[in-house]
N, C-alpha and C positions, 0 to 999 in steps of 0.2 A: 474520401477514406477507403482502402482495401476490403474489399465486400468479405462479410464473415469473419475479418479481425477487429479485433478491438486496440487501439495504444493508449497506452496507460504506465503511469510510473511510481512515484515515492518522491518527496522532497526527503533532501539531506542537508548537512550541512551548508550551508550558505549555496543552495544549489539545487538540479532536480535531474534525476534518472528517471530516462526512458526506455521504455521496452517496446521494439518493431518485433516483426514475424522472424526476422532473420540475425538482426544484432540489437544490441544496449547502446545504451550512450548516458554519459554521465558529463554538467556541464555545471563548473563550479566557477565564481565568482572569487579569483584570486585578491589578498591584499593590496596586489599592483593595482586593482580594478579589471585586469582582463580576463573574460572570460573563457577557462582552461575546458578543453572537449576533451573525453575521451571515449572511444570507440571500441567495441572488440565485436565478434561474432558470438552468438550465442549457441552453445552444446546443441549440435544437431542429434544427438542419443536422445535428449528430452525433447526439445521443442520443435526438431521436425519429424518425430517420430509418429507413428499412425495413431498410436493409443493416446496419446497427446491432445488429439483431437476430439479423443470419444466422450460422449456425455456422463460425467464423474468421475473420469478418470481426469480429465482436463483441469476438473477443481485441482489435482496435488500438483499440480503445474503452479498455479498460483500461489500455494504452500510452498514450494521453492523460492518462488521470486520474493517473496516475504522473508524467508530467513537465509537461502545461499546470496543472492545477488544485492537482495537489499541489504545485508551486513557487511558486504565486499563494497558494495559503495557508500553507506554509511563511512569507514573506516578510510576510503579514498579522496573521499569529500573532505574528511576531517585535517588531512594529510595538505591537500592544495590552500586550503583556508587557514592553515598558518603557515603556508607559505613555501612549503613542498612541490612545489612543480614536476619535480622531474622524480614521480614516486609512481607502485608497481597498484594496478588496481586488487591483483590477489597475491594476499599474504599469508604464510602458516598462524599469524596471532588470531587469524580473522576465526577460524573453529575453534579455536581455544574458548576466546570470546563468546561466540555464537553457544556454544557445550553449557556454560558458565550462566549464561544469561537465558536459556532454559532451562533450564535445572532452578534457576532462584523463579522465573514464571510457574512452573509445574507448584513450587512450593507455597508461593503468594493466592496465585490463579486457579487452582485447581485441589490441593492440599485443607488449605484454611476453609473456602464456603465447603470442601465435602465432611471436614469435621466438625466444623460448627454445625451445618445441617442433621448429623447425626448427635450431637447433644440434644438439637431441640425435636428430637423425635420422641423424646419422652413426654411432650407439651401436644407433638400433632403428632399420634403414630398412625400417620398414611403416605403413601406411597408417593402419592402424589402431592401432596404437601410438602412433603421432605424435598422433591424433586422441583420445586417452583423456590423454596427457601432456599436451598442452595443455587440455583440459577439466580434469584434475586440479590444474594447475596454479591457472586462473583461480578455480575451487572453493575452494582453499586459501586464495589472496589476497583471496577475497571473506570467506572467515570469518575469517581474522586480521584482517580491516579491521572486522566486526563488533564481533568480542573487543576492539579496540584502543580504539575508537570508544565501548563500552559502560563502559568504567573510567573516561570523564570523568562531572562531574557533571551537566552542561549534559544531555550523551544519553542516562544515566542515567533521567532523567525523563521525557524522550521516550517511554522505552522503560515507564515507567510510565503514563504516557498511552495508549502502544500497547496495554496491556495491560485499562485501562479503553475503553477500544473495543469488545477480543474482547469482554470479559465484557457490556458493551450489548447489542453485537450478540447474543450468545450467549441473555440472558436476554430479550430481544423475542421470538428465535426459539421460545423455550419460555414463552413466554406468563406469563413473571413481571411482576409490579408492577414498575414503572420507578421505581424508589425505591432510594437508594444502599444500604442496609442488606441489601439484598435481590439485587439484580445481585452484590456483593461473592463470593455464595458459589459465581458460576456461572466455571468453568475461564477461565482466560486465553487458551487456545488455540483457534484455528478454522482450521480446513480451507480455507478461501477467503483465508488471510492472504499478504501480499503478499511475505511472505518465505519460504513454500511454493511461490509461485509464479517467485519467481527461483529456485530451486533447481532446480526443473522446467524453469524455462528453462535452466539452465548444463548439464543431466543430455543435454537432447534436444537441446541444441548439438554434443555429442560425435555423435551420430549425425549430424545431419543439415550436420555440416560434414565430416566423416571424405572425403568423396569431392572435395575442393574445396583440398587437400591442393598449392596450385601449388609452383613451386622460387622465382615472384617473391613475395617477402614482401608489395609494396605490393597485387596482384593477390590475397593469401589473406587480405590484412584485408578488401579492400572489399568479397571475396565474404560474409565473415561479417557487415557491416553491412548489405550490400542482405539479408538472409535474419534479421534480426534482426526483424520484421515477423511474419514466417514460424514461427519459433520459438516466438513468445511468443503466437500466437494457437494451436498446440498444445499449449502449457504452460497456455493458460486453458483449454482447452476437456477435457482432463482434469482440470484441479480441478474444473470445473464436474460431468463424469461422475460423480466423486468425492463431490460435494456433493450430487447428487440420488440418490446409491443410498450411502448411509450406513452400510448391514447388509451391503455387500455385502464379504467379509473380501480377496479380492486387491487390489482397490483400498484399502482400506485400509492393509495393508502397502505398496501400494505407495508412500501418502503419510506413512506413518509418520516415513519421516528428517524431510520439511518441517513434521511438527508439533514433529519434537525441536529438529529447529534454530530454533522460535520460541523456545525457551527463553534466547538467545542477543538477541532483539529485543522481548522481553516482560519487565517486571516488574509484581511485586504493588501494585496501585495505594491510595492510601488512599478515603477517602469522598468525598472534596473534589473529587478526582479523577474517580470515578465520576457526583460531581454535575455535571459539567461533559461528559465521555462520555452520560449522559443527554442535557444540554439542545441536544446538535448533534443526537442523533437528534430529538427530537421536531418540531422544523421541518419537516425531510422528509418527517416520515408524515403532519403536517398538510398539507402540499402534496399529497399521493398520496391525500390521504380516507380514510388509514389513522388505526385507532385503536388504543390500548393501556391497559394497566391501571396506574393507580397510585393511592397514598393522597395523601392532604397532605402537600407538602411542608414540611420544616422552615423557619422564619419568618426563619432565620439565612442562606435562599439569596437571594443579591438578583444580579439580573440587570440587566443595560442591555441592549436591544436597542435597535442601528443604526437611520438611516433608512432606509426601503426594505424594513428585513428583518420578516421574521415571527416574532410573537411563538411562544417555544415552550412557551406554555402554554396 
């Protein structure tokens, strides 16, 4: 593994997106059974800028991953999963959808908990009590959302691909051969998971938001939105610290709730899903000049590489 760089990504519809230091790759299982792989360079102005590696500022790149690249990858994977193999990775509709989704998320996960906490302040007139109530409501809503969507068949499969992503990264970091039968042996829990990241964001926000319980609801809501980058950066640094010190017991205890929570967002993948996870990782390793162990792939594994993409093999 490249020193001081952590590979990772996210699950998409019938596939996995992986991000390397210079490229991103999305591998999706098409209805034909083939694995369609799209690879493209990451914007140098964001990912190779000096500030992108600075502590706390580098957490902003993770936000961009989740919002920008993640949304693009989801749209792309949906097209491929529906049989449209010749499709564009970037679409104007992506940003419209992102704006609408972000607005809904603000209403559901920010306005509702803030408004509820403000109403309950009549019973508990304490800044910290209000902050804890607001944070608890936000956390319960998030957990409830994960449980609800995880019961649908489509999201259940996405969670299986999430498990495939984690197993692939765990196997690579352990130096294991990148073949499905070997990758399957590894855990689907990972310390750098986005689920753990969101949990840290929710918990850290309780402390950061506590002094900002303005009587005006709109001002309270505005303060939370403006502090999202700050909270996200703190959460990322905490996760990175725990990843750098895996044997530190206090840090392990601290990240344990996040590892437990991954039980809601990952499922055990099939060997075919692991093939997709491996196919998404190899191109970014190749672009970064990294090597990996492997044995002869199954002849049943078929891959189609779109124009402009880098072959994973």
